MARKEVO-877305 format. One line per field, with one value per residue (C-alpha): residue in one letter; x, y, z. Coordinates in Angstrom, 1 decimal, decimal comma, always signed. Layout:
<nodes>
resn <- [A; ...]
xx <- [X; ...]
yy <- [Y; ...]
zz <- [Z; ...]
</nodes>
This chain:
<nodes>
resn <- [M; N; I; L; G; I; N; A; Y; H; G; D; T; S; A; A; L; V; Q; D; G; K; L; I; A; A; V; E; Q; E; R; F; N; R; I; K; C; T; S; A; F; P; V; D; A; I; R; Y; C; L; D; A; A; N; I; D; P; T; D; L; D; H; I; A; I; G; R; N; P; K; P; S; A; Y; R; K; A; V; Y; T; L; S; S; R; P; D; F; A; I; I; R; D; S; L; F; R; M; T; K; T; L; S; L; K; Q; E; I; A; N; A; F; N; Y; D; V; G; D; L; R; A; K; V; H; N; I; E; H; H; L; A; H; C; A; S; T; F; L; V; S; G; F; D; E; S; A; I; M; S; V; D; G; F; G; D; F; A; S; L; M; L; A; V; G; K; G; R; D; I; E; I; L; K; R; V; W; F; P; H; S; L; G; L; F; Y; T; A; M; T; Q; Y; C; G; F; L; K; Y; G; D; E; G; K; L; M; G; L; A; G; L; G; K; P; S; Y; V; D; A; L; R; E; L; I; P; L; K; P; K; G; S; F; E; L; N; L; D; Y; F; R; H; N; T; E; Q; V; Y; M; N; W; E; G; D; V; P; K; L; E; I; V; F; S; Q; K; L; V; D; Q; F; G; P; P; R; E; P; N; T; E; L; S; P; H; Y; L; D; M; A; F; S; A; Q; A; V; L; E; E; V; F; F; H; A; L; E; F; L; Y; E; E; V; K; I; P; K; L; C; L; V; G; G; V; A; L; N; S; V; A; N; G; K; V; L; P; Q; T; P; F; Q; D; I; Y; I; Q; P; A; A; G; D; A; G; L; S; V; G; A; A; Y; Y; V; Y; N; S; I; L; D; N; P; R; N; F; T; M; A; S; A; Y; T; G; P; E; Y; S; D; E; E; L; I; S; E; L; D; K; Y; E; L; A; Y; T; Y; L; D; N; D; E; I; C; K; Q; T; A; Q; L; M; T; E; R; Y; V; I; G; W; Y; Q; G; R; L; E; F; G; P; R; A; L; G; N; R; S; I; I; V; D; P; R; W; P; D; M; K; D; I; L; N; S; R; I; K; H; R; E; S; F; R; P; F; A; P; S; I; L; E; E; K; T; G; E; W; F; D; Q; D; Y; P; D; P; F; M; L; K; V; Y; Q; I; R; P; E; K; M; E; S; I; P; A; V; A; H; V; D; G; T; G; R; L; Q; T; V; S; K; D; I; N; P; K; Y; W; Q; L; I; K; E; F; E; K; L; T; G; V; P; I; I; L; N; T; S; F; N; E; N; E; P; I; V; N; T; P; A; E; A; I; D; C; F; S; R; T; R; M; D; Y; L; V; L; G; N; Y; L; V; S; K; K; D; N]
xx <- [+31,3; +32,7; +35,9; +37,4; +41,1; +42,6; +46,0; +45,5; +47,0; +50,4; +52,1; +51,0; +47,4; +45,3; +42,2; +41,5; +38,2; +38,1; +34,8; +34,4; +38,2; +38,8; +40,7; +38,3; +40,2; +43,2; +44,6; +46,6; +45,0; +47,9; +46,5; +43,4; +44,7; +47,9; +50,2; +53,1; +53,0; +50,1; +49,0; +45,5; +42,7; +42,0; +38,4; +38,8; +40,5; +37,7; +35,1; +36,7; +36,9; +33,3; +32,3; +34,4; +32,5; +29,2; +28,4; +28,2; +29,5; +26,3; +27,2; +30,5; +30,8; +34,2; +36,6; +40,3; +43,2; +46,8; +47,5; +46,9; +48,8; +47,6; +50,2; +53,0; +51,3; +53,0; +56,4; +55,9; +54,8; +57,7; +60,2; +58,7; +58,5; +62,0; +63,7; +63,0; +60,1; +59,4; +55,7; +55,3; +56,1; +53,2; +50,9; +51,6; +51,1; +47,8; +46,5; +47,1; +45,6; +42,5; +42,1; +42,5; +39,8; +37,4; +37,8; +34,2; +33,0; +35,4; +34,1; +30,5; +31,2; +33,0; +30,1; +27,3; +26,0; +25,2; +27,7; +24,8; +24,1; +27,4; +27,1; +30,7; +32,9; +36,2; +39,5; +42,8; +45,6; +49,1; +51,3; +53,8; +51,3; +49,2; +52,4; +53,1; +49,5; +49,7; +52,4; +52,0; +48,2; +48,2; +51,5; +50,1; +52,6; +51,2; +53,9; +56,6; +59,2; +58,1; +60,2; +58,6; +61,1; +60,7; +61,1; +58,6; +55,0; +53,3; +56,6; +58,4; +60,7; +61,1; +59,0; +60,1; +57,3; +56,3; +53,1; +51,3; +47,9; +45,9; +47,9; +50,9; +53,1; +55,3; +58,8; +60,6; +60,3; +62,9; +61,4; +61,8; +64,3; +66,2; +65,4; +67,2; +64,7; +65,6; +69,3; +68,8; +66,6; +69,3; +71,8; +69,4; +68,9; +72,7; +73,2; +70,8; +67,5; +65,0; +61,5; +59,5; +60,1; +63,5; +65,3; +65,1; +67,4; +70,1; +69,8; +70,4; +73,3; +75,0; +75,9; +78,3; +80,3; +83,0; +83,0; +85,1; +82,9; +81,5; +83,5; +82,6; +78,9; +78,8; +79,3; +75,9; +74,0; +76,0; +74,7; +73,4; +72,7; +69,7; +69,3; +68,9; +70,6; +70,7; +71,3; +74,1; +71,8; +74,5; +74,2; +70,4; +67,8; +64,5; +64,9; +64,9; +63,4; +60,3; +61,3; +58,3; +56,6; +53,8; +50,6; +48,2; +48,2; +48,0; +51,8; +53,9; +56,9; +59,9; +62,6; +66,3; +66,8; +70,6; +72,5; +75,4; +77,7; +77,2; +78,2; +81,2; +82,4; +81,6; +81,5; +78,6; +75,6; +75,0; +72,7; +69,8; +70,4; +74,1; +77,0; +77,3; +81,0; +82,7; +82,3; +78,5; +78,7; +80,9; +78,5; +75,6; +77,5; +78,6; +75,1; +73,6; +76,3; +75,6; +71,8; +72,4; +74,6; +71,9; +69,1; +70,9; +71,8; +68,1; +67,2; +69,9; +68,5; +65,0; +65,9; +67,7; +64,6; +62,0; +64,0; +61,3; +62,7; +60,0; +60,2; +57,8; +59,3; +57,5; +57,8; +59,5; +62,9; +61,5; +61,3; +65,1; +65,3; +69,1; +69,0; +65,9; +67,8; +70,5; +68,2; +68,1; +71,8; +73,0; +70,6; +69,1; +65,7; +64,5; +61,3; +60,5; +57,3; +57,1; +53,7; +53,6; +52,8; +55,3; +55,5; +52,8; +50,2; +50,0; +48,8; +45,2; +45,4; +47,1; +44,6; +41,7; +43,1; +44,2; +40,6; +39,2; +41,7; +43,2; +40,4; +37,4; +39,2; +38,1; +40,1; +42,7; +41,4; +43,3; +46,9; +48,0; +49,8; +48,8; +49,2; +46,4; +43,8; +43,1; +40,6; +40,1; +38,1; +35,9; +36,5; +33,6; +35,4; +38,7; +37,1; +35,2; +38,5; +40,3; +37,4; +37,4; +41,0; +40,2; +42,9; +43,1; +43,5; +43,4; +41,8; +43,7; +43,0; +45,2; +47,6; +48,0; +48,4; +51,2; +52,9; +52,8; +53,9; +56,9; +57,8; +57,6; +59,9; +62,5; +62,3; +63,4; +60,0; +58,9; +55,5; +53,0; +51,3; +48,0; +46,0; +43,5; +43,5; +46,0; +48,8; +48,9; +52,3; +55,1; +56,0; +54,5; +54,1; +52,9; +49,5; +50,6; +54,1; +56,3; +58,2; +61,1; +63,8; +66,5; +69,1; +70,2; +72,6; +71,2; +67,6; +68,0; +69,1; +66,3; +63,7; +65,2; +65,4; +62,0; +59,8; +61,2; +63,6; +65,1; +68,6; +71,0; +72,2; +68,8; +68,4; +65,4; +63,8; +63,8; +60,5; +61,4; +59,4; +59,3; +60,5; +63,6; +64,8; +67,6; +69,1; +69,6; +70,1; +72,1; +68,9; +65,7; +63,3; +60,3; +59,8; +56,4; +56,4; +59,8; +61,1; +64,5; +67,7; +69,6; +73,0; +72,8; +74,8; +78,0; +77,5; +74,1; +75,1; +75,8; +72,4; +70,4; +72,6; +69,6; +68,4; +71,8; +72,9; +76,6; +77,3; +75,9; +72,5; +68,9; +65,7; +63,7; +60,0; +59,3; +56,1; +53,9; +51,6; +49,0; +49,1; +49,3; +48,8; +48,8; +52,0; +53,6; +52,5; +54,0; +57,4; +57,1; +56,5; +59,5; +61,6; +60,5; +61,8; +65,0; +65,9; +65,7; +62,9; +63,1; +61,8; +62,5; +59,6; +59,3; +56,3; +53,8; +54,2; +56,2; +57,3; +53,9; +52,1; +51,6; +48,7; +45,3; +42,6; +42,7; +42,6; +45,8; +47,5; +46,5; +47,6; +51,0; +51,3; +50,4; +52,7; +55,8; +57,8; +56,3; +55,9; +52,9; +50,2; +48,6; +45,3; +43,8; +43,6; +43,7; +47,0; +47,6; +50,5; +52,0; +52,9; +49,2; +48,0]
yy <- [+113,0; +114,2; +116,3; +117,6; +118,4; +120,6; +121,9; +124,9; +128,3; +126,5; +123,8; +120,1; +121,0; +118,1; +116,9; +114,3; +113,0; +111,7; +110,0; +109,1; +109,0; +106,8; +108,1; +107,4; +109,1; +111,3; +112,5; +115,3; +117,7; +117,1; +113,6; +115,2; +118,4; +116,6; +119,5; +118,3; +119,8; +122,0; +125,0; +125,0; +124,9; +121,2; +121,1; +117,7; +116,2; +117,4; +116,1; +112,7; +112,6; +113,5; +110,9; +108,2; +109,0; +109,2; +112,7; +116,2; +119,5; +120,0; +116,8; +118,2; +118,9; +120,5; +121,8; +122,1; +123,7; +123,4; +127,2; +129,7; +133,0; +134,2; +132,5; +134,2; +137,4; +139,7; +138,3; +138,5; +142,1; +143,2; +141,4; +142,7; +146,3; +146,3; +144,9; +147,4; +145,4; +144,8; +145,7; +142,4; +140,4; +142,2; +141,8; +138,1; +137,5; +139,5; +137,6; +134,2; +135,3; +136,6; +133,4; +131,3; +133,2; +132,8; +129,1; +128,2; +130,5; +129,0; +125,5; +126,6; +128,3; +125,2; +122,9; +125,4; +125,9; +129,1; +129,5; +129,4; +125,8; +124,7; +124,1; +123,0; +124,9; +126,0; +125,5; +127,1; +124,8; +126,2; +124,8; +122,9; +121,8; +120,2; +118,6; +117,2; +115,9; +114,3; +112,0; +111,5; +111,1; +108,4; +106,7; +104,2; +105,5; +106,3; +108,9; +110,2; +112,9; +114,9; +117,0; +118,9; +120,6; +122,2; +125,5; +127,8; +127,6; +130,2; +132,0; +129,0; +126,4; +123,9; +122,7; +120,3; +118,8; +115,9; +113,9; +112,1; +110,5; +112,9; +116,0; +117,7; +120,0; +122,4; +122,6; +124,8; +126,7; +128,1; +131,2; +133,0; +133,9; +130,8; +127,5; +124,2; +123,5; +126,8; +126,1; +122,9; +124,6; +127,2; +124,4; +122,6; +125,8; +126,4; +122,9; +123,7; +122,2; +125,1; +123,5; +123,4; +120,0; +119,3; +118,8; +115,0; +115,4; +117,0; +114,1; +111,6; +113,6; +113,8; +110,1; +110,9; +113,6; +114,2; +116,4; +119,2; +122,0; +120,8; +123,3; +126,2; +125,3; +125,1; +128,9; +129,2; +127,5; +127,5; +125,4; +127,1; +125,8; +123,7; +122,1; +125,4; +126,9; +130,2; +131,0; +133,3; +135,7; +137,3; +134,2; +134,5; +136,9; +135,8; +138,0; +141,3; +140,6; +138,9; +135,4; +133,6; +131,0; +132,2; +130,3; +132,4; +130,0; +126,3; +125,9; +126,8; +129,0; +130,0; +132,6; +132,1; +132,2; +132,5; +135,8; +137,0; +136,2; +132,5; +132,9; +135,0; +132,3; +129,1; +130,2; +130,5; +128,3; +125,5; +126,2; +123,7; +120,7; +121,3; +119,0; +118,0; +118,7; +117,4; +120,9; +120,5; +116,8; +117,9; +120,8; +118,3; +115,9; +118,7; +120,2; +116,8; +116,4; +119,8; +119,2; +116,0; +117,7; +120,3; +117,6; +115,4; +118,4; +119,1; +115,5; +115,1; +118,0; +116,7; +113,3; +114,9; +117,0; +114,2; +110,9; +109,0; +106,3; +106,8; +109,5; +110,9; +112,9; +115,2; +118,2; +118,6; +117,8; +114,5; +113,4; +113,3; +109,6; +109,5; +111,4; +109,4; +106,1; +107,2; +108,1; +104,7; +103,8; +107,3; +108,4; +106,9; +106,6; +103,0; +103,5; +105,9; +106,8; +109,0; +109,2; +108,6; +112,3; +113,8; +117,0; +119,6; +117,3; +115,6; +118,8; +117,9; +114,7; +116,5; +119,3; +116,9; +114,7; +117,7; +118,7; +115,2; +114,2; +117,3; +119,9; +117,7; +115,3; +112,2; +109,0; +108,0; +105,0; +104,9; +104,0; +104,9; +101,7; +102,0; +104,8; +103,5; +106,2; +107,5; +106,6; +103,0; +101,7; +98,6; +95,8; +97,2; +100,6; +98,9; +96,9; +100,0; +101,8; +98,9; +98,5; +102,2; +102,0; +98,8; +96,9; +93,1; +91,8; +88,5; +88,1; +86,1; +85,3; +86,7; +83,7; +83,6; +87,3; +87,4; +84,3; +85,5; +89,0; +87,6; +85,4; +88,4; +90,4; +87,6; +87,9; +91,6; +93,1; +96,5; +96,3; +98,9; +97,6; +99,3; +98,0; +99,1; +102,4; +105,2; +105,9; +109,1; +110,9; +111,2; +107,5; +104,8; +101,9; +99,0; +100,2; +102,7; +101,4; +100,5; +97,3; +95,4; +92,8; +94,4; +91,8; +93,5; +96,4; +98,0; +98,1; +101,6; +102,8; +100,9; +102,6; +106,0; +105,6; +104,1; +105,9; +108,0; +110,3; +111,5; +112,3; +109,3; +109,8; +109,3; +105,8; +103,5; +101,9; +98,3; +96,8; +93,9; +91,4; +92,8; +89,6; +89,5; +93,1; +92,2; +89,6; +92,2; +95,5; +96,6; +97,4; +95,4; +98,1; +98,2; +101,1; +100,6; +104,2; +104,3; +107,1; +105,7; +104,8; +101,7; +100,3; +97,2; +94,3; +94,1; +90,4; +91,2; +94,2; +92,1; +90,5; +93,7; +96,3; +98,1; +99,3; +100,0; +103,6; +104,4; +104,6; +101,1; +102,2; +101,7; +103,7; +100,7; +99,9; +97,0; +95,1; +93,4; +90,6; +92,1; +95,6; +94,8; +91,1; +91,2; +93,2; +90,9; +87,8; +89,2; +89,7; +86,3; +84,7; +86,6; +85,2; +81,7; +82,1; +84,0; +83,6; +87,4; +88,8; +92,2; +93,9; +97,4; +99,8; +103,3; +105,5; +104,9; +108,1; +109,9; +113,4; +113,9; +113,2; +109,5; +108,1; +108,1; +106,8; +103,7; +105,9; +107,7; +104,3; +103,1; +106,4; +106,2; +102,6; +103,4; +106,4; +104,9; +101,8; +99,7; +96,1; +95,0; +96,6; +94,8; +96,7; +94,9; +91,3; +92,2; +91,6; +93,7; +93,0; +95,8; +93,3; +92,2; +95,8]
zz <- [-62,1; -65,4; -65,5; -68,7; -68,6; -71,2; -72,3; -74,5; -75,5; -75,6; -77,7; -77,6; -76,9; -75,7; -73,8; -71,2; -69,7; -66,1; -65,1; -61,5; -61,1; -64,2; -67,2; -70,0; -72,8; -73,4; -76,8; -78,4; -80,9; -83,4; -84,0; -85,6; -87,3; -88,4; -87,3; -85,0; -81,5; -82,6; -80,5; -82,0; -79,5; -78,9; -80,1; -81,9; -78,9; -76,6; -79,0; -79,0; -75,2; -74,9; -77,4; -75,6; -72,4; -74,3; -73,0; -74,3; -72,9; -70,8; -68,9; -67,6; -63,9; -64,1; -66,7; -65,7; -67,6; -66,8; -66,7; -63,9; -64,1; -60,7; -58,3; -60,2; -61,3; -58,7; -59,3; -63,1; -62,9; -60,8; -63,0; -66,2; -65,2; -63,7; -66,8; -69,6; -70,9; -74,6; -75,2; -77,2; -74,0; -72,1; -75,1; -75,4; -71,7; -71,7; -74,8; -73,2; -69,9; -71,6; -73,6; -70,5; -68,7; -71,6; -71,8; -71,0; -73,7; -76,2; -75,5; -75,8; -79,1; -80,5; -79,8; -80,6; -77,1; -75,2; -72,4; -69,9; -71,0; -69,5; -65,8; -65,4; -63,0; -64,5; -62,6; -63,5; -62,2; -62,1; -64,9; -62,8; -60,2; -63,1; -64,3; -60,8; -60,6; -64,0; -62,8; -59,0; -58,8; -61,5; -60,4; -58,0; -55,4; -51,9; -51,5; -53,7; -54,4; -57,5; -59,9; -62,8; -65,1; -68,5; -70,4; -68,7; -67,5; -65,4; -65,0; -63,5; -65,0; -62,2; -59,3; -56,5; -54,5; -52,4; -52,9; -50,1; -50,6; -52,6; -51,6; -53,4; -51,3; -53,2; -51,8; -54,3; -57,6; -60,0; -61,6; -64,9; -66,4; -65,2; -67,0; -67,6; -70,5; -72,1; -71,8; -73,7; -76,3; -76,9; -77,5; -79,8; -81,9; -81,9; -83,4; -86,2; -85,0; -85,0; -84,8; -81,6; -80,1; -81,7; -78,4; -78,9; -81,9; -79,8; -77,3; -80,1; -81,6; -78,2; -78,4; -81,3; -79,6; -77,0; -73,8; -75,4; -74,2; -70,8; -68,7; -71,0; -71,1; -67,3; -67,3; -69,0; -66,2; -62,9; -60,0; -56,9; -53,4; -52,5; -55,9; -57,7; -60,7; -62,7; -66,3; -67,2; -68,9; -71,0; -73,3; -73,7; -75,1; -73,5; -70,4; -72,3; -75,7; -77,1; -77,9; -76,4; -78,5; -80,7; -79,8; -81,9; -84,9; -85,2; -85,5; -82,4; -83,3; -81,2; -82,1; -81,4; -77,6; -77,4; -77,7; -79,8; -76,8; -77,4; -81,0; -80,1; -77,7; -79,6; -83,2; -85,7; -85,2; -87,6; -90,5; -90,7; -92,9; -93,4; -92,4; -88,8; -88,1; -85,0; -83,4; -83,2; -82,1; -79,2; -78,4; -78,3; -76,1; -73,7; -73,6; -72,6; -70,0; -68,4; -68,5; -66,6; -64,0; -63,3; -63,4; -60,8; -58,7; -58,3; -57,7; -55,0; -53,1; -53,5; -52,1; -49,1; -48,4; -48,5; -48,0; -50,0; -52,3; -54,9; -57,6; -60,1; -63,0; -65,4; -67,7; -71,1; -69,7; -68,4; -72,0; -72,0; -71,8; -71,5; -68,2; -67,1; -67,6; -65,1; -62,2; -60,5; -60,9; -59,8; -57,1; -53,9; -55,6; -55,9; -57,9; -60,7; -62,6; -65,7; -67,3; -71,1; -72,0; -69,7; -71,7; -72,0; -73,5; -70,2; -68,5; -69,5; -67,4; -64,5; -64,4; -64,3; -61,6; -59,5; -59,4; -58,8; -56,0; -54,5; -54,8; -54,5; -52,1; -53,8; -53,1; -55,7; -57,7; -61,0; -62,0; -65,5; -66,5; -70,1; -72,7; -74,9; -74,3; -77,8; -80,6; -81,8; -84,7; -85,2; -87,7; -89,7; -90,0; -90,9; -93,6; -94,9; -95,4; -96,9; -99,4; -100,1; -101,1; -103,1; -101,3; -101,2; -97,7; -95,6; -92,3; -89,7; -86,0; -83,3; -83,2; -87,0; -87,5; -84,9; -86,3; -89,9; -89,0; -87,1; -90,0; -92,4; -90,2; -90,4; -94,1; -93,9; -94,7; -93,3; -91,7; -90,5; -87,3; -86,5; -83,5; -80,8; -79,2; -80,1; -77,8; -75,7; -75,7; -78,2; -78,4; -80,6; -78,2; -80,4; -81,5; -84,2; -85,0; -87,9; -87,0; -88,5; -87,6; -85,4; -86,3; -89,5; -89,4; -92,5; -91,3; -89,9; -93,4; -95,0; -92,8; -93,4; -97,2; -97,6; -95,0; -92,2; -94,1; -90,9; -89,6; -89,8; -86,2; -84,6; -83,2; -83,5; -80,4; -79,2; -77,9; -75,6; -73,7; -70,2; -68,5; -70,7; -70,0; -67,6; -70,0; -72,7; -70,8; -67,8; -65,9; -65,6; -64,3; -66,5; -68,9; -70,7; -72,1; -73,9; -71,7; -70,5; -72,2; -70,9; -71,8; -74,0; -72,6; -74,6; -75,5; -77,0; -79,2; -82,3; -82,1; -82,3; -84,3; -85,8; -82,3; -80,8; -80,7; -81,5; -77,7; -77,1; -75,6; -76,5; -75,7; -74,9; -74,4; -72,1; -73,2; -70,7; -71,5; -69,2; -70,7; -74,5; -75,0; -78,8; -79,1; -76,5; -78,5; -81,7; -80,0; -78,4; -81,8; -83,2; -80,3; -81,1; -84,6; -83,9; -80,2; -79,9; -77,7; -79,3; -82,4; -83,8; -83,2; -84,7; -85,0; -87,8; -89,7; -92,4; -91,1; -89,6; -86,3; -85,6; -87,6; -85,9; -88,3; -90,5; -93,5; -92,4; -91,8; -95,3; -96,9; -95,2; -96,2; -99,8; -100,3; -98,7; -99,4; -96,6; -97,6; -95,4; -93,4; -90,4; -89,8; -86,8; -87,9; -91,6; -93,5; -96,6; -98,9; -101,1; -103,8; -104,0; -104,4]
</nodes>
């Protein structure tokens, strides 16, 4: 049985292919069209998934999309008509509904088939239900509390649920216009970060500030009983004006969501790329603190409702790794699972598994322990690209490539590390990474000046041998997908300054020998040389989506001041080329 899952007509479009319950492939469209968080229809991602399964569209039994406007249609109509609607809101909603309903035709057109050639049944899965499925049904948990929280999807911003076996029971929704994700987006925009997906920048900035505005910002999103919350709509525009994201092109766009009242109370918003004064640092800190208060308010209610010690988190807010890292210490939950593409890209996986397990009632037979579900390339393809660029290279076996790369890191070289299958989700997890020695305080500045060119306040991530986590951090719970921030042990701070944030934390990736043996071996070799079981890992890119193909890796290596490229088992030196 072949099920194609899709996220489309939204940001972070993606595709996933589930075959007899196994996840064969999953990838974002941005990795092909090279537009971050793209809203383009995921035709290239679909093509890759079909190729990975060695099938074509006529072999599909089911197509599932993480969008279904029907469950909220009545509520949406009543709200819209009672709130002096902007015609643009209605037009945008109708456009996306029409596109969703013509999904099968769009796939047929993209692959030059008649729609009658496609026998697949199309399923529209409610946005947050697909989110919940994307985490619980692949978590390996027999039962779990589930929380999905983001900006908006199908007119809701939060869903609390419980998963048991192959079933997901919805316990609660928070509906439009109230949204924790939108609150955080408004604060992100106020602090001068205006691109879709910039919320991670605010999270990084928060570590530099003070809680000067916590009380004032609480007025924007007061807590309500039973884990709920409401926006103070005086501070926002989205409930009466057209500020929805524009999905009609390849680049998602979002207008300013906060109102003049926010400016009147807190002063003018920061202009992008201008100085970050203490005011904006404190606004970031306070916004993060308030987000966490609302986040944990919902989680506390959820636990009291279900009394299950396992938790699955998902949605755009579940990419807030600072909040995620506090769940186990601050709640009764004892186990937590967050799938690697917790944002909207993961809807493709969730829609497919909801069909397979919950609608078709097939037993669960897959756990997503790895994010390596994207394209990979053979040695012949790697060599072909190296020869095309006329690069000199040396082949080394696995042991030698890991030993030499570890040695080069100790000599302060910057290395592009390109291996195996591409990661699914926003984090580079050791297959499309730039790696350096974390023991040098200036390594962060070196990476920014040579390659990344990003804001100085944004920290870089530590990849650590899973079995050494508790020796270096205040928690030892594994995090293979780099979705939690832990406190670095005070006595270890001086040993890894390049991956320590100003507040003494690190957004870590725990590396398992079973899941990624080659990356584990590399870090192990580095530990043998230095005594430190950690390397600095940042995404292999330069203000673009993470590289996908060998050609993209070579191009990024060539145009930046990287010193070495490790392409599979082929070592390329900049000084020799």
